[in-house]
C-alpha positions, 0 to 999 in steps of 0.5 A: 452615397447609398452604396457607401453607407451600406458598405460602412454599415456592413463593416461596422457590423462585422467589427462589433460582432462577438467572435466565436470561441471554441473549446475542446473536451475529452470525456468518457460517455456511457450509452444505455440501450433499453435500460442496459448500460454499454461499456464506457468509451472516450470521445472528443467533444467540441463546444463553440460559443456563438456569442449570441446565447447559443452554442454548437455541440459536437460529440465526435466519433459516437459508436452505438452497439446494437445487438452484437453489432457496433454502429459507428454513428459518427459525429453528433453535431447539434447547432444553435443550442440555447446556453446560459451562464449561471452564478456558479460560473458554469454554462448550462445548455438544453435543446430538443430537436432531430438529427439524422445518421448518415447512410454510410455509417449504418451497418449492412444488417440495417440497410433495409431500415435505412431505406425506410427512413428509420434513421432520419429525423430521430428525436432527441433531447439534450441538456448539460453544463460545462466549464473551461476544463470539463463538460457534462451532458445527457442526451436522450435519443428516441429510436422507437421505430426500431424499438430502441430507447437510448440515453447517453451520459457524457462526463460526470456531474462533479465539477468540484475543483480536483486541485485539492483532494482534501484531508481524509479522517478515518473515524468510527461512527455511531448512529442513534435513532429516537422515535416514540418507541424509544432509542436504537443505537447502531453498531460502531462502524468505520467511515471516511470524512474528507475536509478540503481547505478552501484557503479563504477561512472555510472548508468543505466537509464530506461524510462519504458513502454513509451506510447505516448498519443496525444488526442485519439491516443495511441502509445505503444513505449517501454523501453528506456534503457541506460546502464553505463552512466557516472555520473558527479557532477555539480556545482549545486550539482546535478548528471548529465548524457548524451548520444549521439548515437544510440539505439534500443528501447526495448519491454515494459512489461506492462500487456495487451500490446501485441505490442510495436513499438520501436523494429521495428524502429531499431537503432535510433539516440538518445540524452539524457541530464539529472540531478537528486538528491535524490528527483527528476529527469529532462531529455530531450530526442531528437530523429531525424529520418525519418518516411515514408520519412518525417523527424520527430524531437521528443523532450521528457521532463521528469520532470521539470527543477526546483530543487529549491523547498525544500522538504516539508513533508506536513500535514498528516491526519489520517482518516478511509477509506471505499471502495465500489465495484459495479459490475453486481452482486451487491455492496460489502463494505470493512471493515473500515480501517485506512490510511494516506493522505499527503497534501503538500501546494505548496504555489501557491494556489495548493496542492499535495495530496497523499493517501499513501500505499493504501491497500484494505482489504475485510475480509481476502483478502488484495490487495496492491494497492499503492500510489494515488498521485495527484499534483498541485490541485487547492484549493478554499475556500468554503462558509463552510470555508473549503479548497476544491479540485477536480480532474477528469482525468486519473492517474497512481497509483504508487508503495507504500513503505511499508516495507515487501510489494514487489508487488503493483498492481496499476502500472500494471493497467496502467492509469485509469480514476479517479475522486476526490472531497475533502475538509479539514481544519487544523484538518481533511480531507474528500474526495471521490475517484471514479474509473470506469474501466473494469477488465477482461471484467467486469465493476467495479465502485469503490467508496472510502470514506476517513474520514467523512463529519462531520466538526463540531468543538467542542465548547471547549477543554472539561473537562478532568476527570482522573479516574481509570478503570478496565476491566473484560473479560468473556468467556466460560472459565470464567472471567478475571479482569485487574489490575486497571489503570489510564485513561483520559476521555474528555467531551466536552459540545456542548452547545445544551444539548449534550456532546462528550465523549472520552476515549482517548488512551485506553490501556488494561494491564493484567499482562505483556500483553499490548493491545493498543486499541485506542480512544472510541469516542462518539459524541452528547450524550444527557444529562439528569439531574438525581434526584441525581443532576448528569448529565447522558448519555447513548449510545447503538449502533455500534462504530468504535474505532479510532486510539490513538495519544500516542507518540511511539505507531505505532499500535492500534488494535481498527480500525481493529475490525471494527464496534462493538456493544457497550453500555455505561451508565455514570454520572458526576458532575464537580469533577468526572465521572463514566461510564460503557462500555459493549462490546459483540463480537466474537473473533476467533469464541469465544464469549467475553463479555467485561465490563469496569468500569471508575471511581467509583460510589461514589459521595460526596453529594453536600454542601447545603448553610445554612445547618449548621448541615448537615441534608440535609435541611435548617431550624430553627435548622441551625439558632440555630446551628449558635447561639451555635457556637457563644456562644462557641466562636470556630468560626467553619467554618461550621457556616460561612454561608455568607463566611466572615471568621467569625461566628457572628449574620450576619450568623444567619440572612443569615440562616433566609434569606435562609429559607425565600427564600425556 
């Protein structure tokens, strides 16, 4: 009976025991040895919840760099670590203890120390927290026997939900500080405010990487982050928020900034009033505190309290841009690429200028820079009749909004010195942007040219020839000829013996394949009159094919080819045009010879006045032909030399007069 009871007790104990649960995490860790941080590494971490208020913690494949040697410590396995689940839903754990590095993991250079027991019973402290999806831990290891103090940071302390990155408002901020000595107001600067809608009538508000600048003094403050602020809809149609309490300013995360003053201020009294819509945000932040026993009242204005201005789409200029970067090693120039510049007329003699989604491309390398946005630039009318703008100051490049691009480098550069000179009319824009900055201790001068400095307007809209074109492409594998298709060529007479030639919206079609090429535009081609009575033109040089403007076509391949060698021969009269275009280029290492025929080389001879018999000359035979038509009474229009719609003796006289004038 006793044995049966004991068996039942054991069975019931097993039945009601809390099962262990295991969770695996993949996090980066950074080890710091004697204050010097090593490169980040990735590791798998396993946490086993023992169900009794403790966990087992395993940091797998830990590698420690000692001197020039890497020491593969292996798995750091810590068992029975006390853990407690907190109200924020996270589980916190902490433990002090000792662990031993297995002898087989110790490099031969340290074998002597291993035999002396230097790698046995190493003191450590562990503390951290975890959720179902991420983990953070801090491990301090005391290897003082070897003169090493090691700390390991696993993951990061930010457990905010990444599902909603929030809406980012880019606004100007101005800070006023009032003391007994008076009020000082900072220079305006640009900052980003992130607002996350929690979906429950509240938002999270973050004024990120707040840096106070006054004259030549810069104070890195940090992140002002307020969670779960109630949102109310005001009579003005805006969303209103407010906060009145105490707050600890958090460290920012701006690259290159090692110290943020905010956390060292402790809890400070802060009052916020704000309002926003989808386009803009305005907020005031007031902080009243004593610094070195002196009272300071700090007032921050984020954005402006003017929500009346309608959203103006602005005028979009599509221009080619070229970027040159000069360092000590010389100058590199990027391939030409197409970019959009938006100009918004503010109606007060100023404009807003945005070079949107600026991506720097050099060969196969692409660098996503972001939006270069300048507000309230004064516009002056130049003697050339163009609108001129300029800027010389510091600017924070903003994130772009191009679909599929997750990272923009611009905001991480911080405020950079930038100089802009630009001019524009309704049709085109030209601007230069110069940035001078140090990158990794090396000076870089960046020069951007947007558009070209040629604002010569065409004398007229031009004559449009509609012709059939046929394209032949010759490679090592042979020649393929496209189906005939129709295209328009615009010819503008510049009035100085030259013309502008544009084969517009050139689209190459071969069977089911369509390639949107773009505009082949050649300016100021000299015109010569040929013996055939036609106007002849030619070109032999390099050309950048431009974007077309056909509705519904978002991508044109031409600009991405860069400058290509092109040869054109053409001739025309008032009725028709014929031209050949030859392009020879390498595509993916294979030579391609492209031959385009525009129109056909068949021009009807011009009718010569008085040439009744059509032999190309006016002589007595034509006068006789008029008499014959009169005698026949057919009234054949070919004999109507003077154009009065009848054939009579007057036409005979007209032929004689033409002969006399020759």
